[in-house]
C-alpha positions in Angstrom: -60.1 -53.3 64.8 -62.5 -53.3 61.9 -65.9 -55.0 62.7 -66.7 -58.1 60.6 -69.9 -56.5 59.6 -68.0 -53.8 57.7 -65.6 -56.1 56.0 -65.4 -56.4 52.2 -66.1 -60.2 52.4 -69.4 -59.6 54.4 -70.5 -56.8 52.0 -69.6 -58.9 49.0 -71.5 -61.9 50.2 -74.5 -59.8 51.2 -74.5 -58.0 47.9 -74.3 -61.2 45.9 -77.0 -62.9 48.0 -79.3 -59.9 47.6 -78.5 -59.5 43.9 -79.2 -63.2 43.3 -82.0 -63.9 45.8 -84.3 -61.1 44.9 -84.4 -61.8 41.2 -84.8 -65.5 41.8 -87.6 -65.1 44.3 -89.3 -62.6 42.1 -89.0 -65.0 39.1 -90.3 -67.9 41.1 -93.2 -65.8 42.5 -94.1 -64.5 39.0 -93.8 -67.9 37.5 -96.0 -69.4 40.2 -98.6 -66.7 39.9 -98.7 -66.9 36.1 -98.7 -70.7 36.1 -101.6 -70.7 38.6 -103.5 -68.2 36.4 -102.9 -70.3 33.3 -103.8 -73.5 35.0 -107.0 -72.0 36.4 -108.0 -70.6 33.0 -107.2 -73.9 31.3 -108.9 -76.0 33.9 -112.0 -73.8 33.8 -112.2 -73.9 30.0 -111.7 -77.6 29.8 -114.1 -78.5 32.6 -116.7 -76.2 31.2 -116.5 -78.0 27.9 -116.7 -81.5 29.6 -119.5 -80.5 31.9 -121.5 -78.9 29.1 -121.2 -82.2 27.1 -122.2 -84.2 30.2 -125.2 -81.9 30.8 -126.2 -82.5 27.2 -125.9 -86.3 27.6 -127.8 -86.2 30.9 -130.5 -84.0 29.5 -130.9 -86.4 26.6 -131.1 -89.3 29.0 -133.9 -87.7 31.0 -135.7 -86.7 27.8 -135.4 -90.4 26.6 -137.0 -91.5 29.8 -139.8 -89.0 29.4 -140.4 -90.0 25.8 -140.5 -93.7 26.9 -143.2 -92.8 29.4 -145.3 -91.5 26.5 -145.9 -95.1 25.4 -149.1 -94.9 27.5 -150.5 -92.5 24.8 -149.1 -94.4 21.8 -151.3 -97.5 22.6 -154.9 -96.4 21.7 -156.4 -99.0 24.0 -154.3 -98.2 27.1 -156.4 -95.3 28.3 -159.7 -97.4 27.9 -158.0 -100.3 29.7 -157.3 -98.2 32.7 -161.0 -98.0 33.3 -161.6 -101.7 32.8 -159.1 -103.1 35.2 -159.2 -105.1 37.5 -162.2 -107.0 36.2 -161.2 -107.3 32.6 -158.1 -109.7 32.5 -157.5 -108.8 28.8 -157.2 -105.2 29.7 -154.9 -106.1 32.6 -152.6 -108.0 30.2 -152.5 -105.1 27.7 -151.6 -102.7 30.5 -148.8 -105.1 31.6 -147.6 -105.2 28.0 -147.4 -101.4 27.7 -145.5 -101.1 31.1 -143.1 -103.8 30.0 -142.5 -101.9 26.7 -141.6 -98.8 28.7 -139.3 -100.9 31.0 -137.5 -102.3 28.0 -137.1 -98.9 26.3 -135.1 -97.6 29.3 -132.2 -99.8 30.5 -131.9 -98.3 34.0 -135.5 -98.9 35.1 -135.6 -100.4 38.5 -139.4 -100.7 38.8 -142.6 -99.1 37.4 -145.7 -98.1 39.4 -149.1 -97.4 37.8 -152.3 -96.3 39.6 -155.7 -96.0 37.9 -158.0 -93.4 39.4 -160.9 -94.8 37.4 -160.5 -98.4 38.7 -158.7 -97.5 42.0 -156.2 -100.1 41.1 -152.4 -100.0 41.6 -149.8 -102.0 39.8 -146.1 -102.5 40.5 -143.8 -104.0 37.9 -140.8 -105.3 39.7 -138.7 -108.4 39.9 -139.6 -111.2 40.1 -143.3 -110.8 39.7 -145.8 -107.9 39.1 -148.1 -107.0 41.9 -151.7 -105.5 42.0 -154.0 -104.3 44.6 -157.0 -102.0 45.0 -156.4 -98.7 46.6 -158.1 -95.3 46.4 -155.0 -93.1 46.6 -152.1 -93.3 44.1 -149.4 -93.2 46.9 -148.7 -91.6 50.2 -148.0 -87.9 50.1 -145.2 -88.6 52.6 -143.3 -90.5 49.9 -143.7 -88.2 47.0 -145.7 -85.2 48.0 -147.3 -84.6 44.5 -150.5 -86.5 43.9 -153.2 -83.8 43.8 -154.7 -81.8 41.0 -152.1 -79.0 41.2 -149.2 -81.3 40.4 -147.5 -80.8 37.0 -148.0 -83.4 34.2 -144.4 -84.6 34.6 -141.7 -84.1 37.1 -138.6 -85.8 38.4 -138.2 -86.6 42.0 -134.7 -86.2 43.4 -132.5 -89.0 44.6 -134.1 -91.1 47.4 -134.1 -94.6 48.7 -136.3 -97.0 46.7 -139.5 -98.4 48.3 -142.3 -100.7 47.2 -145.1 -98.1 47.0 -147.0 -99.7 49.8 -146.7 -103.3 48.5 -145.2 -106.0 50.6 -141.5 -106.4 49.8 -140.7 -109.4 47.7 -137.7 -110.3 49.9 -136.4 -109.0 53.2 -132.8 -109.5 51.9 -133.3 -107.0 49.0 -132.0 -103.7 50.4 -133.2 -100.4 49.1 -131.1 -98.5 46.7 -130.7 -94.9 45.6 -133.0 -94.1 42.7 -134.6 -91.1 41.0 -138.3 -91.2 39.9 -140.0 -89.8 36.9 -143.6 -89.1 37.6 -146.2 -88.6 34.8 -149.9 -87.8 35.2 -151.9 -89.8 32.7 -154.8 -87.8 31.3 -157.7 -88.6 29.0 -156.4 -86.3 26.2 -157.5 -84.0 24.8 -159.5 -83.5 28.0 -157.7 -82.7 31.3 -159.4 -85.5 33.2 -156.7 -87.5 35.2 -156.9 -91.2 34.5 -153.9 -92.4 36.4 -150.3 -91.8 37.7 -147.1 -93.4 36.3 -143.9 -93.6 38.3 -140.6 -94.9 36.8 -137.8 -95.6 39.3 -134.4 -95.3 37.7 -131.1 -96.7 38.8 -128.1 -94.3 39.0 -126.0 -96.3 36.6 -126.3 -94.0 33.6 -125.9 -90.9 35.6 -122.8 -92.4 37.3 -121.4 -93.4 33.9 -121.9 -89.9 32.5 -120.3 -88.3 35.5 -117.4 -90.7 35.8 -115.9 -89.1 32.7 -115.8 -85.7 34.3 -113.6 -86.2 37.3 -110.8 -88.1 39.0 -112.3 -89.9 42.1 -109.0 -89.8 44.0 -108.6 -86.0 43.7 -111.9 -84.4 42.7 -115.6 -84.6 43.4 -118.7 -84.3 41.1 -122.3 -83.5 42.1 -125.6 -83.5 40.4 -128.1 -81.3 42.3 -131.6 -80.2 41.9 -132.9 -76.6 42.1 -133.2 -77.0 45.9 -129.5 -77.9 46.0 -130.4 -81.4 47.1 -127.7 -83.8 46.0 -129.0 -86.3 43.3 -125.6 -87.9 42.6 -122.3 -87.4 44.5 -119.3 -89.2 43.1 -119.5 -92.9 43.9 -121.3 -92.5 47.2 -124.9 -93.4 48.0 -127.3 -90.5 48.6 -130.0 -90.7 51.2 -132.1 -87.8 49.8 -131.2 -85.3 52.5 -127.7 -84.4 51.4 -127.2 -80.8 50.4 -124.3 -79.0 48.8 -122.2 -76.9 51.3 -124.0 -73.7 52.2 -121.4 -71.3 50.8 -121.3 -73.1 47.4 -125.1 -73.4 47.4 -125.4 -69.6 47.9 -123.1 -69.0 44.9 -125.3 -71.3 42.7 -128.5 -69.7 43.8 -127.1 -66.3 42.9 -126.0 -67.7 39.5 -129.5 -69.1 38.8 -131.2 -65.9 39.8 -129.0 -63.9 37.5 -129.6 -66.4 34.6 -133.3 -66.4 35.1 -135.7 -69.2 34.0 -135.1 -68.6 30.3 -131.4 -69.4 30.3 -129.2 -72.1 31.8 -126.7 -71.0 34.4 -123.1 -71.9 33.9 -119.8 -70.7 35.2 -117.3 -71.2 38.0 -116.4 -69.8 41.4 -113.8 -70.4 44.2 -114.9 -71.4 47.6 -113.5 -73.5 50.5 -110.0 -73.7 48.9 -111.6 -75.3 45.8 -112.7 -74.4 42.3 -116.4 -75.1 41.5 -117.4 -75.4 37.8 -121.2 -75.8 37.2 -123.6 -76.2 34.3 -127.4 -76.2 34.5 -129.3 -78.8 32.4 -132.2 -76.6 31.4 -134.8 -79.4 31.3 -138.3 -78.2 32.1 -139.0 -81.0 34.5 -135.4 -82.0 35.6 -133.9 -78.7 36.7 -130.6 -80.2 37.6 -127.1 -78.7 37.8 -123.8 -80.5 37.4 -121.2 -79.2 39.8 -117.5 -80.2 39.8 -115.3 -79.5 42.8 -111.6 -79.2 42.2 -109.4 -78.7 45.3 -106.7 -76.1 45.0 -104.0 -78.7 45.7 -105.2 -80.7 42.7 -105.8 -77.6 40.5 -102.4 -76.1 41.2 -100.5 -79.4 41.5 -98.5 -78.6 38.3 -97.7 -75.1 39.5 -96.6 -76.3 42.9 -94.4 -79.0 41.3 -92.9 -76.4 38.9 -92.4 -74.0 41.8 -90.6 -76.6 43.9 -88.4 -77.5 40.9 -87.6 -73.8 40.5 -87.0 -73.5 44.2 -84.5 -76.4 44.1 -82.7 -74.8 41.2 -82.7 -71.4 43.0 -81.3 -73.1 46.2 -78.6 -74.8 44.1 -77.8 -71.4 42.4 -77.7 -69.7 45.8 -75.3 -72.3 47.1 -73.1 -71.9 44.0 -73.2 -68.1 44.5 -72.2 -68.4 48.1 -69.3 -70.8 47.3 -68.2 -68.6 44.4 -68.5 -65.4 46.5 -66.6 -67.0 49.4 -63.8 -68.1 47.0 -63.6 -64.7 45.4 -63.8 -62.8 48.7 -61.1 -64.9 50.2 -58.9 -64.3 47.2 -59.5 -60.6 47.6 -59.7 -60.1 51.3 -57.0 -62.7 52.2 -54.1 -60.5 50.9 -55.8 -57.4 52.2 -55.9 -58.9 55.7 -52.3 -59.9 55.4 -51.4 -56.3 54.4 -53.4 -55.0 57.3 -51.4 -57.2 59.7 -48.2 -55.7 58.3 -49.7 -52.2 58.8 -50.6 -53.1 62.4 -47.0 -54.2 63.1 -45.7 -51.0 61.5 -48.2 -49.0 63.7 -46.8 -50.8 66.8 -43.3 -49.5 65.9 -41.8 -52.4 63.9 -40.9 -50.2 60.9 -38.7 -52.9 59.3 -41.4 -55.5 58.7 -40.7 -57.7 55.7 -43.8 -57.4 53.5 -44.2 -60.6 51.4 -47.2 -60.6 49.0 -46.4 -62.3 45.7 -49.8 -62.0 44.0 -49.7 -60.4 40.6 -53.0 -58.6 40.8 -53.8 -55.1 42.0 -53.4 -56.0 45.6 -49.9 -57.4 45.0 -49.0 -54.2 43.2 -50.3 -52.2 46.1 -48.3 -54.3 48.6 -45.1 -53.8 46.6 -45.7 -50.0 46.4 -46.4 -50.0 50.1 -43.2 -51.9 50.8 -41.2 -49.4 48.7 -42.9 -46.5 50.5 -42.0 -47.9 53.9 -38.4 -48.3 52.8 -38.3 -44.6 51.8 -40.1 -43.6 55.1 -37.7 -45.7 57.2 -34.7 -44.0 55.6 -36.2 -40.5 56.1 -37.3 -41.3 59.7 -33.8 -42.7 60.5 -32.1 -39.6 59.1 -34.5 -37.1 60.7 -34.6 -38.9 64.0 -30.9 -39.0 64.4 -30.7 -35.3 63.4 -33.4 -34.4 65.9 -31.8 -36.3 68.8 -28.5 -34.5 68.1 -30.2 -31.2 68.0 -32.1 -31.8 71.2 -29.0 -33.0 73.0 -27.0 -29.9 71.9 -29.9 -27.6 72.9 -30.2 -29.1 76.4 -26.5 -28.9 77.0 -26.4 -25.3 75.8 -29.4 -24.4 78.0 -27.8 -26.0 81.1 -24.5 -24.3 80.3 -26.4 -20.9 80.4 -28.0 -21.7 83.8 -24.8 -22.8 85.7 -22.8 -19.5 85.5 -25.8 -17.4 86.5 -26.6 -19.7 89.4 -23.0 -19.9 90.6 -22.5 -16.2 90.5 -25.5 -15.5 92.8 -24.7 -18.3 95.2 -21.0 -17.5 95.6 -21.9 -13.9 96.2 -24.0 -15.0 99.2 -21.2 -17.3 100.6 -18.7 -14.5 100.1 -20.8 -12.2 102.2 -20.8 -14.7 105.1 -17.0 -15.2 104.8 -16.5 -11.5 105.2 -18.5 -11.8 108.4 -16.1 -14.5 109.6 -18.7 -17.2 110.2 -16.6 -20.1 109.2 -18.9 -22.9 110.5 -21.8 -21.4 108.7 -19.7 -21.0 105.6 -19.0 -24.7 105.8 -22.7 -25.6 106.0 -23.5 -23.4 103.1 -20.6 -24.9 101.0 -22.0 -28.4 101.8 -25.4 -27.3 100.6 -23.9 -25.8 97.6 -22.0 -29.0 96.8 -25.3 -30.9 96.9 -26.8 -28.4 94.5 -23.9 -28.6 92.2 -23.9 -32.3 92.2 -27.6 -32.2 91.4 -27.2 -29.7 88.6 -24.3 -31.7 87.1 -26.3 -35.0 86.9 -26.4 -36.6 83.4 -30.2 -37.2 83.5 -32.4 -34.5 82.0 -35.7 -35.5 83.7 -36.3 -35.7 87.5 -39.3 -35.9 89.7 -41.0 -32.9 91.2 -39.9 -34.2 94.7 -36.2 -34.0 93.6 -36.7 -30.6 92.1 -38.5 -29.3 95.2 -35.6 -30.5 97.4 -33.2 -28.7 95.1 -35.3 -25.5 95.4 -35.4 -25.8 99.2 -31.6 -26.0 99.4 -31.3 -23.0 97.1 -33.8 -21.0 99.3 -31.9 -21.9 102.4 -28.7 -20.4 100.9 -30.7 -17.3 100.0 -32.1 -17.0 103.5 -28.6 -16.9 104.8 -28.1 -13.8 102.6 -31.3 -12.0 103.4 -31.9 -13.3 107.0 -35.3 -12.2 108.5 -36.1 -10.1 105.4 -37.1 -13.3 103.6 -40.1 -15.6 104.3 -40.4 -18.9 102.4 -43.5 -21.1 102.2 -43.3 -24.5 100.3 -46.4 -26.6 99.9 -46.2 -29.5 97.4 -49.3 -31.8 97.2 -48.4 -35.4 97.8 -50.1 -36.6 94.6 -47.8 -34.4 92.5 -44.4 -35.4 93.8 -44.0 -38.3 91.3 -44.6 -36.2 88.2 -41.5 -35.9 85.9 -40.2 -32.6 84.7 -36.9 -31.2 83.3 -34.1 -30.8 85.8 -33.4 -27.2 86.9 -36.9 -25.9 86.3 -37.8 -24.2 89.6 -34.5 -22.6 90.5 -34.2 -20.3 87.5 -37.8 -19.1 88.2 -37.1 -18.5 91.9 -33.8 -16.8 91.0 -35.6 -14.1 89.0 -37.0 -12.7 92.3 -33.6 -12.3 93.8 -32.2 -10.8 90.6 -34.9 -8.3 89.9 -36.9 -7.7 93.1 -35.2 -8.7 96.4 -32.6 -5.9 96.6 -35.0 -3.1 95.8 -37.9 -4.4 97.9 -38.7 -2.4 101.0 -39.7 -4.4 104.0 -39.9 -8.2 104.3 -39.8 -10.4 101.1 -42.1 -13.4 100.7 -41.8 -16.4 98.4 -44.6 -19.0 98.2 -44.4 -22.2 96.0 -47.2 -24.8 95.9 -48.4 -27.5 93.5 -51.7 -29.3 92.8 -53.1 -31.9 90.5 -56.1 -30.9 88.2 -58.9 -33.3 87.4 -57.6 -33.7 83.8 -54.2 -35.0 85.0 -52.2 -31.9 84.7 -49.7 -30.7 87.4 -49.9 -27.0 88.2 -46.9 -25.4 90.0 -47.5 -21.8 91.2 -44.7 -19.5 92.3 -45.6 -16.2 93.9 -43.5 -13.4 95.4 -44.3 -9.9 96.7 -41.5 -8.1 94.8 -42.1 -5.2 92.5 -44.4 -5.7 89.5 -43.0 -6.1 86.0 -43.5 -3.0 83.8 -46.5 -3.5 81.5 -44.6 -3.1 78.2 -42.0 -5.6 79.3 -44.6 -8.0 80.7 -46.6 -7.8 77.4 -43.4 -8.7 75.5 -42.6 -11.6 77.7 -46.2 -12.9 77.6 -46.3 -12.6 73.8 -43.0 -14.6 73.5 -44.3 -17.3 75.9 -47.5 -17.7 73.8 -45.5 -18.0 70.6 -43.2 -20.5 72.2 -46.1 -22.7 73.2 -47.1 -23.1 69.5 -45.5 -25.8 67.2 -43.7 -23.2 65.1 -42.1 -21.5 68.1 -41.3 -17.8 68.5 -40.4 -15.8 65.4 -37.7 -13.9 67.3 -35.9 -14.2 70.6 -36.4 -11.6 73.5 -33.6 -9.4 74.7 -30.7 -11.7 75.6 -30.0 -9.6 78.7 -33.4 -10.1 80.1 -35.5 -13.1 81.1 -32.7 -15.7 80.7 -34.3 -18.0 83.3 -37.8 -17.8 81.8 -36.5 -18.5 78.3 -34.4 -21.5 79.3 -37.1 -23.0 81.4 -39.7 -22.6 78.6 -37.4 -24.2 76.0 -36.6 -27.2 78.2 -40.3 -27.7 79.1 -41.2 -27.8 75.4 -38.4 -30.2 74.5 -39.4 -32.6 77.2 -43.2 -32.5 76.7 -45.0 -35.6 75.3 -46.6 -35.2 71.8 -49.9 -33.4 72.0 -49.4 -32.3 75.6 -47.1 -29.3 75.5 -46.2 -27.8 78.8 -47.1 -24.1 79.4 -45.5 -21.3 81.4 -47.5 -18.1 82.2 -46.4 -15.0 84.1 -48.4 -12.0 85.5 -48.4 -9.3 88.1 -50.2 -9.6 91.5 -52.1 -6.8 93.2 -51.0 -4.6 94.8 -47.5 -5.8 94.0 -45.8 -9.1 93.3 -45.3 -11.5 90.4 -46.9 -14.9 89.8 -45.5 -17.7 87.6 -47.6 -20.8 86.8 -46.1 -23.9 85.2 -48.3 -26.7 83.9 -47.0 -30.1 82.9 -48.9 -33.2 81.9 -48.7 -36.0 84.4 -50.2 -38.8 82.3 -53.2 -41.1 83.1 
């Protein structure tokens, strides 16, 4: 039976699935990769443009704050008033006015702080009222860290929580907020003498507004960081002043800044932590900030993923359609083939007249009709040849048996006649009774008997011969128990035994011996060995007999018959063995001489499993 793995249906389904799946998967993969690449390039280009514009706006914002702080130099009396306060109330009022002008020029000012080194006076402009007090130090180094002579003229302090610069808070309910601070050292220009310090605390509103145009808060994140990677602004969250960018991303930014150098602004993008980072450095001399946008991969490639899923759904639908179509086509093809195979199996089982009914008009239907016509022709030929062969075999068997009977009767009656001349009437009766049994056996209609029946017939025949030869003949019969049920042609052993009495018993000096035994071989063959101590067969005659027996064992048979007057028994036995052998298991008969004298005949027949 053919395995289902080798059927046309299985191969067709496998081929169609492979031929469809591989191109679809390759197309989906290439589309996904190309779409990802296009989206990444598009997103990088678009975000670079947006962040560059935002960096420009943020840079302008910081520059505006810095320009607003220059109002302390625009008022020619401001620098002189710093030395007059706190005693001169007019000077104090003019200083207030200048600070209010700065506060009005910058919308995001939360509070202003001024310290005069000449007067050791500090002023805080905050709601609801300004505050003043005398102190020697501008402000604590723990708050700002840059109040000595080595500090630059202007710098921006990163995001931190607001404080009151050492003044008492106006209200306990007013919580601190996240601010950035612009610090400016006020000098008595053109000299480098420091007259005071100005600090402008700025809300994050403008920075938040600029950054809000750059990202989607639900999917992306935006950062504004300083050159130490401290976060100045992070989306909509409050910053405590200690937040830093992730170490891996910070390392990438540090590398980019070092490559760009101080003369250029760093910009570009990199991938880290399953995200795309796009960055742009402001390039301000006192606000060395960098805008960084983080785009998660699931957001960046959302369109590619959606497109891939759509393609996958289409591919699955196409595969289902291919499977259904393949099954339909394979059933239409293999169904009639299987039906034709069932017809063939019935024919193989021996039902040669199976009615083959396949009405399809395709190639399989044409094949079925030709097969039906072929079987009709084969049936007619088989019927004719079978009948002819049966008739020929029947005629051959009858002719062979007819050849055996006269020869057998002649020798047996000769032995009984000898006893009659000796007037042994009772013994003659016993011999005639044995002869009648043998004749009855030889005249049976069946052509095949068991080895047990054939051995009994041989025993009766040898008893008759012992009456003829008396003490001059010794007989030994030894048939193995597991060989007695084997079937063989009737009258096989007697003609082989008879050759001894015809050609050797009368001319043999001394006592004659006949030994017959059988055994079963491991490959299920029955071997019957007949041995006698009569004279050897001449070599030329033995060679001729052996050659004829070899030719007789081939399918084509012997090219010519041996001498009709010699080896009649051997020839008849060999023919009947061949006619009764199963296909592929032809019986054999071999003959040879024994040393120092004697003849050995071996018959091999197949006993079956």
